[in-house]
N, C-alpha and C positions, 0 to 999 in steps of 0.2 A: 660537545655534551652537555645532553639538560641535569646539572644539579639537584635531585630531586630524591625524598623521601619515599616509604610507602607502609604503608599506616593498613590496620586489619580492621574492617570495621567490629568482628564481632571479637577478636580481643584485645584489642586496644596495641596491640604489637608491635612497635615500628622497627623492622627487616632494615632500615639504610638509616643515615646518619648526616649531614654537611659542616662543614667548615661554621665558621665562627663568625667568618667576614663578613661585611655590612651586607647585611641583603633581605627585599622582605619575602613574606614566605604566600603562594600564592595553592589554595586546592584546587583542587578536580575531584572531582567527583561521577562515577559510573563504575552502571555494572560488568567488571573485571574477570565477572565466573558467571556460571550460567546462560541462559535462550540469548541471553541478550549481551552477552558480553562482546560478539562483534561491535556492536552499535559502541560500545565500552573504550573498547578498540583503534574506532576512529576521533572522536573523538580525546583520546591521550594522545594523538603522531598527534591531532593540530593541534590542539594546545601550547602540545613541548616543543616542539616546531616555531613558536611562535614566539614563544621566551627563547628558544635556541639566535632567534635568529635577532632577540627581540637583546641579547643578554652581547653578546655578536656586535651591537654596535650602543653600549656604553651601559644596559640596563633602563630601569627608569629610575630619575631620582636620584642616579650617582650608587642606584645602589642597582646589586641581582638580585632574579627574579627567583626563585629557588618553590620547585612545583611537589602540592602534596599530593597524593596520588590515595586514596579512598574506595572499596570498591563498597559499592548503595545496592544491587543488585536487582535491580529496576520494583524494590519496593520501597514505599509508605515508608515503614517500620524500618528497615534497617534503612533507608535516610536522613531519619531524624539521628541514629543513631552517629553518621555517616556523618552529621554536620554536629554535633557535636564534640565528637574527637578533631576532626575541624578543628573550630573552635577555643578547645584544648592545646594542638598543635602552633595557635599562632595564624592563622593565614587572615588577609587582609585585604581577600577576594577568593572568590570559588568560582571556576568555569566549570561545566556540567551537571549533571543528576538531569538528562536530555529524557528520562520519563516522565513524563507529568505528570504523575501520582505522585512519586518520589519527587520532583518541585514544587510541587502543587503542597508536600508538607514540610521541608524542606525550607523553606522560604521562607520563613516565619521568626523560624530558629536565627537564621543568620542575621533577621533585621533587629530583634532584642540583641545584639549581640556586636550592632556595628558593623556589616559586614557588608561589603558589595557583592551579588550573585548574579552572574546574564548566563542561561542555562542559552544552550547553541542549536535544538533544537525542541524545544517542549512546546506542544502546539496549543496544548487544550485553555479556554479563551479564561480559568478561575485565574489563572496563575497571574494575570498581569489586572485582574478586575476584584483586589483587596485593600488599593489604595496602601501599599507598601512600596514604601520608601524606596528603598536599598534593591528592590526586586526586578530586571533584562531581561530579552532574552532577543539573539535579532533575529532570530526567525520566523515565519505569519504565523495567523492562529488558526484555531477550527471551525470559528464562527467566516469567515472566510471560505478555508478548502471543506465545510458544508455547498456553500455560498454556488461553491463553483459545481460541483455532484451533479446538485440539483437540479441547477441553472438545463446542463447539458443532457441530462435522462430527460427532463420537459423538455426540454428541443428533438434529441433526438427518435424518440421513444413517447409521445403525444400518445396515454390514453392507453400503458403500460399498466398494468400492477404489479407492484411494484414493493418485491420486503428487503427491513433494514433490520441486521440482528448487528450486533455488539458485541464484546465479550467480557467481564464482569471487573475491567481496569479504566479507571479515569481516562486514561487518553482515548480509549477503545466508544467506552460510553458518553467522549463527551462528544466526540467525533459524528459518531451516531444520529444523537439528541441537532445535532447544528444543523444535517441534511435532514431528518425528522420537520425539524422547524423551515426549513426554508420551501420541502416540499408542499410544505401545507399552507404558509402565506401562498405559493403559486395557486390556492386550488386542487393541487392534487392530492390524494385515498392515499393512507399506504394500505395492505391489507396486511400480511405481516410485521409483525413486530418485536424480535425476539432480543434475548440474551443467550449465550452459551459460558460455561464454566474457562479459565484458564487452562490448559493443558485435559483438557475434552477430547477424545478422539474418537466414538462414535455420534457421527452429526445426521443418523436415519431418523432422528425426530424432527429435526425441521427440514428436511427434503419432503420428509410425508406431506406438513407444514406447504410445505412453496410446491412440492402437485397439485393436493386441493383447492387453494385460494387460485392456484394456473399463472405463476407468480411467474410472469419478463423480464426482470430486472433486479438481481439483489446489490445493494450496498452492503458491505464485512465493514465495519470498525473496529481494530482492534491490529495482534499482533502474524506474523509467518506463519506459527505452526498450526493454528488452527486453520487460518483461512487458509491455508494450501491444501488441512483436507477437509475444509467443506467444500473447495473449489472441486478438487479427486475427488468425493463423492458424490458429488452433487449430478457433475456433468456425466459421469457412470451413466444416470437415471435420465437426467433430464439433461440431452445433449442442444439442446438451447436453448436452458438459460443465459442470460450475461451476467455480468458479474464488472459493477469497481468496487476499485480499495483505494484508502488511504496510505499513505507516508510510512504507516508501521509497518506493511507489507516492504519492506526497501530494500532486506537482506537476503544475498543468493538461497539463503534456503526457499524461500515459497517456492521459486522457481524445483527444486529437490525431491522436493514434497507433493508439489501439485503435479509433477511431470509436464507432458504434455497438453493436459487440460489446461495449464497456467496460458497455452499457446491468445496473444487476445487478449487479455485480459486489461481494461484502462488500469490507473494508477496515477489519482493523482502524486506530487513526491514533490518536495526541497525544487528554485530556481536550481540550475546546475552551474553552481558559480565555476568552474573550471572552464567554463568559456566565457569568462568576464575581465577584458582587454587587462584589467589592473592583479586580476590573482595571476599573470600569465610566467611572471618573474615568480612566484612559489611556486604557480604548477610544477615548474622545470625541476625546482629541487622536489619535489614531494617523487618525482617521476623517476632523479637517477638514485632513488629510496627505491622504488623502484615498486613507487604505485600513484593506478592507471584508473584504478577505478573508483571513484569520491562521491562520499556522501556526510558525512560530517564533517567532515577534515576544515573543513576551508568556513563553515559555519563556526570550530569552539577557535579557526584562529585568530576570524574577522573579530569570536568576544573579547581576545586578550590584547588585539590591534586595537581594537578601544577604549578598552579601559588602563590601557595604559598610556595613550593618547592624555582620555581627560583627567590622571596624576601629573603628568605634567604640566598640561592649561592652569592645573589648579594650584600647579605648586604644588600637590598635598598628595599622601597616597589616606588622609583616614576617610570613611563614607559620607561622610557628611556632604567636604567640599566632593568629591570624585561624583560625587549622584548628581551633583548642582551643575556638573561640568561635560558631567553624559547627557545633560536632558538641554543642555546650553547653548552646541555646539553640532555642528560634522566634525565625523572620523572617517579617513582615506582608509579605507582598509578593502582583503579581499574581496569583497563583497560592494564593490566600489566606494560612496561618498554615501555614509549613514547616517541617520541623525535619530534619535528617539523619541519620541511625547511621553506627559506628562506620566500617562501609567507605567509609561514601560517596553510598553514597546515598539521597535524597530521602524524606522523609515526612507523610502531611497530606491527603492526594487520594488520588481511583484516577487513577491517572495514562494508563488507555487507553483507549478509547470506540468504537463501534462503527458506521461508517460502506457508504452503499452509491452506487454512485457515479448518476448520472443527469443524460445528454442532457450531457455528457459532465462534468459537478463532481460534485462529492462530499457527502452529506446526509448529519448524525446519523442512526442506525436503531436504532432497537427492536429487538429479536431474539425482544423476548414479545409482539409483536402480531400 
């Protein structure tokens, strides 16, 4: 069993405690309530599984890892509150903040406090473009994801009228801007470039624009609730329109909201780490717990593995030595052998692949078929 402390960001009230034995506290910051709690649950499950397995083998530097959980609500503002509370709880390392806006806001707080922060799935390039010493990620970046999308649009639909839409969050805007930048690089014009609001329900105005400008292909940067409604409403009026979406729609709610309109939607998403040979034993372990569908779990697991191996290699758990170790060595993880560049971005595997939605679920898709 993982020893954990649960902290409520809004009230700063510790709901559980742990023994006073030698320990290293590790923060897990994730959306635990609200629309994105499904994603936060994946990160918590993955990180805590890694902690359990590491502790079963003797811990890190002879000390047990103890997790401190906090809800960041997938919110930039609450992420700052969460980060400060984790610092007050004495954590040495934080994994989580998978929403890009939350990760970007929290990372300077950890920097100032000399705490290593590794995000499993925050993809906005800004996270690692600010010269921070202690910020890392084990996932790909939206500039790569945007390039994948745009290159495929250019190949599949030459001469098409294209729309790019995003929500008003940093993740959605970031991936949409990257897709737009790449299309413009390729000399391809965009007939509609719009933003919608998080929580918006009626997209008739947006669909009017699609109809007016004869949009053939639309890329939406954002999360599943709005994406599902956009697809559902657009397909009623424009059944021939094609949609491409990024990883933000990878929860089952997208299929539930969009219904039959989700069939055939292409999506870029994280590489399916469950098929990596290095992950086989851990995947079996998860499946014994009843987990069959893998999203962020293995990425969170790899983040903990990398930190633990870096600390062991450095012979110390302080941020200066661990950060130096993270940038100096490869690490054997469930994602395979990975390393980090000077910015803190991961290397060692192809971070994104293509998926297609069918019958309310998504499966890998080979686009050369």
